[in-house]
N, C-alpha and C positions, 0 to 999 in steps of 0.2 A: 300515792308514791310510797315507796320505799322508806324504811327510816333511813339507812345509808346516803340514798339519795337524797331527802330532804337533808340531811347535816351536810353535805357537800355542795347545794344548794345552798343554804344558808354561808355556809363560810366564804365561799366566793362573794355572795351577796352583800355581807359583811365588808368586804373589802372596796368594794365598789361604794359602798354607803360613807365608809371613814374618808373616802376623798372629798366628798362633797359634806356633808355634815360637820360640824364640829362636835366631839364627844368629851365628857366629863370626863377628870384625870382619874378617877377611881375605874371606869369602864377603862380605860387607857392602861392602867395597871393591869387589870384583869386578860384584856387581850396581849399584852407584853407575856405574860406568866405563861400564857396559852399557846402564844409564839416560841418561847423557850423550850416549852415540855414538848410541840411538835417536833422541835430539831433536835431534841434526845431521842425520840422514839424515832425517828426515821434514821438516825446516825447507828444506834444499835441495832437495830433490824436490818440494816445493811453491813452490821457486822457478822452477825450471827446468822443469816438466812441462809439455809444450804445452798440455795440454785438459784442465779443470776434473774432465771423467770419467774421466781416465785414474789418478784419487784420488779415485774413486769411495766406498771404501770409509771414507775417511778419516774421517767421525764416528764410527763404531765403532771406528776407531784411535784416537782421543779418548779412547774410557772406556776402552778396555784400560791405554792408556800412565797415564792417570789413577789407575790403582785400582791400578797397576803402584809408581807413583811415591810414592803415599800409603802403600802398604803397604811400602818400604822407610825411607817416613820413621817410621811404627811401630818397624822392629825399629833404626834409631838412635837412637831415645827412649829404646828399653826398656834399650840397649847404656849410652848415657851415663848412665839413671839411676842402672845395676846396678853397672857397673864401671868406669865413668867413660873407658871408652876403645873408643870408635864406630870407631875405622878411620883409618888415615891419611889418609884421602881427605877425611874431615869436619875432620880436625885441621890439612891442610895448606888448607884453605879458610877455616876460621878464622884460620889465623893468617897466613897468606901474603894471600888473598884481602881478607882482614878487617883487615888491619894488624897483627896480635897485638894489637890493641886492642879493650874492649869497647866504648868508644865509638863506635870508627871504624866497626868490624865493624856494629854497630846501626844507623849510618847509613845504612852502604852498602844494608843487609837493607832500609830503611825505603824507599830510595830504588829500589831494584828491583821493592817491593810498590805502591808511589807508578804506576811506569812501566807494570807490568802490569796495575793496576787502572782507573788513569784514562785511559791514552792507547789500550795494545793491546786490551784487553777490551774496555772501553767502546765502543770504535768497531768494533770485529770485531762484535761482538754485534749494534749498529746495523745494520750496513751486510747483516750475516747474515738479520735480519729485513727489509729492506727488501728482498733481492735474493730472498728466496723469495716473500716478496708479490708484487713484479712477475712475477716466473717464472709464479708459477700463475695469475696475471690474464692473462698474456699468452698462456698457451696457446690457447685458444678460438682466437683470430686466427691463430697458428701451424700450427695445424690447418686452419682453414681456407683457408691460404695453398697447405699441401700437397695437398689437393683441389684446389684450382684450376689448379696444376701439373702435377697429374696428367690433370684431365683436356684442359688444354691440349696434353697431350703434352711438355710440358716435361722431367719426368722418367716414370721407368717406376716399376711397383707395387713392385718391388723397393727401389727410392730413396727411395721414397714408406712405405715399411714399414721402412725404416731409421730413416728422417727421425721418425716418428711413437714408434718408440723411441728416437730421442735426445733428444726432446722430456721425454716422459713420463721419462727416466733424471735429465736434468737438476732437473725439477721435486721429485723424490724426492731430489735430494742436496742442492738447496737448502734442502727443507724441511727435510731430517734435518740440513743444516747450521747452522740457525734455533737448534734445540736442541741441538745439542754444545757450539755456542758456552756455553753454563750449564755444561758439564762443566769447561771449563777456570777460569771465573770461580768455581767452587764449588773447583775445585782450588785456587787462590790464597789463598782465605777459606779453606781447612781449614789450609795451611801456617803463615799467620799464626797462625792460635789455638793450631796445635801447638807454636810455637816459642815463645808466652808461656808455653804451659803446662810447655815444657820451662827456661825460663827460674825460673819460681818452683819446681816440681818438685824442679832440680837445688839450685838456692840453700838449701831448705830440706834435700834430704837432705846437702849436703855438710856444713850446720851442725849439724844432727841427729846425723847416723854417722856420721860422720867427723870429727868435733872441729873444722872450721875454722870461723874467726869469719863474719861475716855478707859483709864486703867479699871475703874471699878467695875464699871458695865461689860468689859472684856474679862472682867475675873469671875464676875456672876455670870452672864451668859455662854460664857467661853466651856467653863464647869459643866452647867446646862447643858451645852451641847454634845461635850464630850460624852456624857454619860447618856444622853440618847445616841452618837453613834455608835457607845461601846452596847448600848443594850440590843443593837440593830445588827452588828457587827457578829457578835458573839453567834447567834443561831445561825448567821450565815456561815460563818465558819464552818460549826457542825455539820451542815447540810452540804457543803464544799468536799468535807472531808469522808461523809455518809460519799458523795458521790465518786471520790476516789477511792476507797475503798471498794466497792460496787466494779467500777471499772477494770481496776487492778485484781480481781480475783484469779486466781490463777485455776485454780479446782472448783469448780460449779457446783460440785455437789458432794461435798466436803463442810464438817464443824471447822468453820474457820479456827473459833479458840483454839480446840483440842487440836489440830494440826499443827497452828502456829506454835502451840507450844511445846509440841514433839519435835518439832523442827528445829527450834532453838535449843532445846534444852536437853536433846535424845541423845548425843554420843557425850558418855561420860569422859571420853581421856580431853573433849572441847574443855570442859570444866575442872578437870586435874589443870589444865598449862591455864586458864583465868585464873583458877584458884591461886595456884603456885606465884604466879606474876604479881597478882594483887599484895600479896602477904607479903613479898619478897621486895614491892613500891615502900610498903608501912615500915617494914624495919631497918632497909637501909638507906633511906631517904629521907627528907625533913618532912614530907605528908604525914597527916593524923595518922600516928600507930591503932589509934583506939579506933580507930574507922577503917583502916584497910586491911590489918590485920583478922579481926571478926568475919569484914564480907569476903575476904580470900577464903577463911577458915569454912565457911556458909557453904562456897562455891565447892570445895572439895568434900565434903561430908556429902552434898547433894550429888555428887558425881558417883560417889562409892554406893548413893542408895540405888541412884538409877542401875548402876551397874549390876546388882543386886537382884534389882525386880527385872530388870533385862534377862537375865538366866533362867530367874523362877517361870516369868513367862515361856520362854524357849522349852524347858521342859514340859510346861501344861500346853501349849501348842502338840507338841510333839505327842504327849498321851492323849489328848484329843484326835489328832489326824489318826492313830491309833486305833481307836474306839470308833471314829467316824467309819473304819476300813473295813472294820470289823461288822457294825451295823450293816453295813451296806450288802456285806456278803449272808449275812440272817435272814436279812427281810426278805419276803417274798416277791419274786419279780413281778413287774407290771409290766404286762402282757399287753395291757389296752394300747400303750404306741407301736406296737409289733405290728396291731391288725390295719394299720392306716396304709392302703395302696394309693402311691399319686400317678396321677395319670398318663404321664410322661418323663420319662426318667431317662439323660444321657449318662453311661457308666465308662470311663476310660481307665486305661494301662497308667501308668507310670510315666512313662515315656509321653504323654501327651497335657500332665498337667501343663509345663509350661505354656500353653496356647490358653488354658483357663485362668490362670494366673496374672492378674492384673501388675503385679508387682514386678514381673519378669517380661513386661510387654505384649501379654496376651490378650489378645480381643475377642474370644471366644463369648465372652461371658455379653458383651455390648450385641455382638450379632445373632445371640439368643433373643434379646431384649427385639432387637429388629426384625426376627421371625415373627415375632406374636404380632408387632403392629402390621407388618407386612400382609400376614395371614387375617387380619382384620379387614384390613384394606380392603382385600382381595376378594373374602367368603363373606365377611358381614357377621362373624362369631368370632367371641372370644376364645384363644387358646389358655388353658390352665396354664398354670405354674409351670417351667419344665425345671424339672431336679439335676442339679448336675450333678455326677459323684465321682470320686477313683475308688478303681477298685483294682488292688493288686493281684487279685486271681488272675484277671488276666493278662495275654502278655501285652509287653510293653507300649505297642501303637495299636494296637487294639482297642476299640471303641464297639459297643452295643448298646440299640435304642430299645425300652421297654416302653409298650402301652399296659397302663394298667396292670403293672408289676410283671409281663409277660412278655418277652424277648420276641421283638418280630424280625427285626434283622442288625447287622453287624458288617462293621467295615475296619478294615486295616489302612493305616498311613503310614508315610514314611517322614518323621520329623526333619526340618533344613530341606526338604525335598521339596519337589511341583510336580505336578499332574500333568503330563503333555497329552491333549486328544486331538486324533485328525480329525478335523470336518467333514475330509472325505475329497477334500480337492488338493491335497498335500503331495506332490511329487517327489521331493527329495526325503528319506528318513531319515531320523537322529536316533541316535543309541541310547537307551536306558534300561530300567528293568521294568520287563513285560506286566500287567496288570489290568485290573476290570476298574471302570468309575460304580463307585458303589451306588449310586443313586439308579441310575438307568442301564450298567450291566457293561457298558460299553466300552471296549480294549481302550486304554490305554499304557502310557509311560510316565514312571518316575525319571525325572532328569535333575540335575543339582542345579544351584542358581549360576555357576557359570554358560550354563548352558540355555538359560531361561531367555536371553535377549535371540540367540539364533534360531530358537525354537518357533518364539513369536514370529521373527522375522521369515520363518518359512511358512508360517501360517497355521501353525498347531493353536490351537486354544489351551493355554497354560493357566491353571489353578493352584493356589499356596493350600496346605493342610485345611487351615480353620476354614476356606471358604467349602472345600471341598465336605466336612461333616456338616457343617452349617444347611447347603445343596440338600443332604442327606435327609438330616433332620425333618428342612420343610415339605419336601416330598414324603416322610412317611407322616407328618401333622396332618395332608393334606391326604391323604389317603383313609386315615383311620378318624377325620374331623369330625362325621359323623355318630359316632359313639362317644365321642368324647365332650357331647353337648348332653346334657345335663337339664333335668329338669328344673333344677335350680336357675341354669344358666337363661334357659325360655324364659322363667319367672323374669329375672332381671331385663330381657329384652323386652318381655311386655310391660314392664314400669315404664321403662323408656320412652316407648310406643304412649303411653297413658297419659301421660307428662304434656304431649300437645294435643292427643285424638282421644279423650276420655271416654266421648259416645261409642266412637269405633272398638274400644277395648271391652268396653261393657255392655255392647251388645252380642260380641263374640263369646268373653268366656267370662262367667261358667254355664253363660245360658246357652250358646249351643255346643262348645267344644272344651273339653277338659285342657289344663295345659301336657297332660300326657299325649292326647291326641295332635296339640298343636306341634307338640316335641318329633312324632312322628311325622308328619309333615315335613318339616323343617328337616330331620334327617334325612329323608329320602331326597331332599335337594341337594343338599350338601354330598350324599354318596352319590351323585352323579355331577359331582363341581361346579353346582349354577349357586350362586353366590346369593345371600338372603339378607343384603343390606338392606334391599327396599321393603322391610318390613311392611308399610304401610298397606302398598299395593297389596301385598302378600295377606294379610292381616283383612282387607276388604276383601278379597276374593274370597277368601274364607268365609266372610259373614256372610257374602252372596249366595255358597251353595252350600252351607252347612246344614241350611234349615230342611235343606229335600234329601241329603246322606252325609254319613257319618264316617263309609268308609276313608281311611286317610290316604290310600293307593289313587281312588278317584279323585278326593281332592285336590292332591296332588299333580294329577294332568290340569284340571283347572288353574292349578297355580302358576305352572309352568307356560300354559297359553297367556295366561297375564304377562306373564315376563317376558315374551318372545322377542321385543328389542333387545333387551341385554342377553339371551341366548342365541340371536342371529349376531350379536356383533361379538360374540365370544367364539362362534363355529364358523361363519362367513363372513370375510375380511371384504368390504366395502371397495367397490371397483372392480370386483374378480369376480370371474366364473367359479364355484366351488365345485370339484369333483365328487360324488358321492353314491350308493349303492341303493337302490331302491328292492322294494318286498313284492314279490308275486300275489297277486289279489287270490291266487290259489290257496298260497300259506296264509296270509291273513283268514281267509275264511275257516282253514283247518283248526287254527289257533283258537278264533273264536267260540268254536264248536266244541272244542277240548274245555272253554272255560266250566267250574264250576263253583257255585257260590256256596258259603256255609258261615257261619255265624262267625268264624275266628277271620274270616276273609275270602279271597277267589284266588285259586289255584289251578295249574292243567295239569289235564288226564291224556296229554297227545302220545299218540301211540310211539314205542322207542323206538320204532325203525326209523319213523319223519321226523323225530328229533335228530337222530344220526344223519338224516338225510341235511335237514336245513344245516345244522351245524358245520357239515363238510361243506355244503355249499357257500356259508358268511366264511368260511377258513378262506375259500379261493377266490372270492371278491373284496375281501379285504386284501389278502395279497397287494391284489391288483392295486390297490390305493397304495398301500403303504412299498409299493415298488417305484414309484411316480414320487417319494416323498409328500403323501397326502394322508393328512387324517382320517381313521377312518369312521365314517360317519355314513352311518343307513338309514333313509327316510322313509317313514310308516305313517296309515292312517292315524288318526288320533284316538280311537279307539284300542287298536292293537298294542302301541307303543310302549304300554307298562310291560304286558304279558309278555312282548317279545325281549323286553328287555332282562325280564325276570330268567326268561328260558336263556338266553345267552352271555349273562353275568356271572357266571361260575367258569366259562371257556374264555373269555374274552374281557379280560379287566379294561383294558381301555378302550373298548369300543365304545362310540357315541351315535346313541339311540335316540334321533328326534321325530316327534311327529310334525305333518303339512303347517296344522295350528300356531306351532311354535318357530314358525319363518315368517317374515316380514314380507310383502309382495317387492319391493323391489331388489330383493335377491336375487342373482342368478345362479342357478344349480346345473348340471352336467351330469346325465345317469352315465355309470361307467357299467353297468353292470345290475344284475336282479339276484336275487335269493330266490332260489326254486328249491323243489324237494327233489 
């Protein structure tokens, strides 16, 4: 056990023992002195701590000190009633602080109780309650602000995590403080009740057991009881004050004393007015002139000194600013920060800023967060942070999307307009500004807010500008998600699987495959839009076949076959016959005959004329499917699939190539054509 843990345990154990076992008066004196010292330590810590979370255990500390103080109260009560000798500390507080008189001591004690109850406890309790409520209510807004800063690149993932942790800690702290203030209030109530019991019990004991008369017993035991109450209530008052200071600190990261003095005595004009008023009262009224005139003069002199020091400070600050600016110009440029390339960037002109500004009602930042969640659910991979930046070099309504610092696409919107698209069955056209939808390059028109309801009633698909940008960004991410998957991302995915399946991961990597090889398999899947959420099945398949081949293309085909349920569900709707195109067996033979294996992998050496004929046939057959509104799907044999996909991917970006082994047995297919040479 650590020394600190032992000390805390001993502190609590002593409190329990004092409830049960009588202690001598000398030990009680020591404990009371420790109790007063602890109260002072807590008070000054609360006063000078720079951040409230630096005293995050304050609610627990209140409980500890309260139970310890009550246990001392019980011990002193036992000594007063049994021996009449509670020790020097209690007697001193009763005789010196209480003036050695029952009435004076009682009045001082009652005043302390009233101050604690009515002023400090009541205010602290209310402030703690309101602070806890506002802190909890503000949590969602603070979390959204952190997400917004993270998406715009203002902070890093680590800083965002630290801020979230701090917000949660503050909420827990102020929530606990709301309840902990009840300890202090209950402690004061218990002290008052114990004092009343002591007075009555001591008087009865002195009268019945020691032969005193009523007044003598009341005087003797009353003074001791008042001393006991004072020695208990003064530490309680200090801790109540510490509680009030802690919950009322407006600035959580400032030096309390310095800020308080600077705010109170920082304006010379105020000190001039106060000093003149105080001196005026001393001269022209019966108030003691020897007090008020020197005090007024002191305020006037202080105001003059602060005025002079403020002027000097302003000159020094201006000189420092100039020096810092010159130093900034002289120092060599730090080019390291310029080397950073963001995986995904969305840059927009100043006309689109309101869509990204939360203060102006823009929700583009929230949509970016939802895009990352949507892609994670759909494809099973984490999308990198999307940086949002305004760019004054762009047209006001223009935006561009960059992948790894290179622009891949752009778009343009009209602020305060809506984009209306004809899904194909709208008979009556609506007037507007012709344009093209940026994600799929479909014809559309810009319409105003007033035309929106009519366009929707006619059957148009109407979307607002933030949705247009979000949809475009989502499609770009889907197209490039494979190249955005880094080795570090793969390592994180492997570690997630390893938490519940350590045997599988230990068998797979690094014994059979390295992280880079697993990355290539996952990239192959993502490149064709196959989700990698089922990493367990993917890793199981890789572990089964990696011992026979380390060709990542071949391993990808094995994995695709193990994911045939997901592939079938993605491309072939249930209870519906899907139209597809098949591959001529002769074409398959020619493709397999032209495959050349090298150390860097396999490649095709197909005759250019045959390649041209195959591509032309694919174009013809795919157009048949597109004309009837179907996805362009070609079915091949398993061994040919990856080579045929490589052959056609440069010509047909959206072409879906599936092997027979990737189709579940209950799927109904209908061939509407065949690719030939």
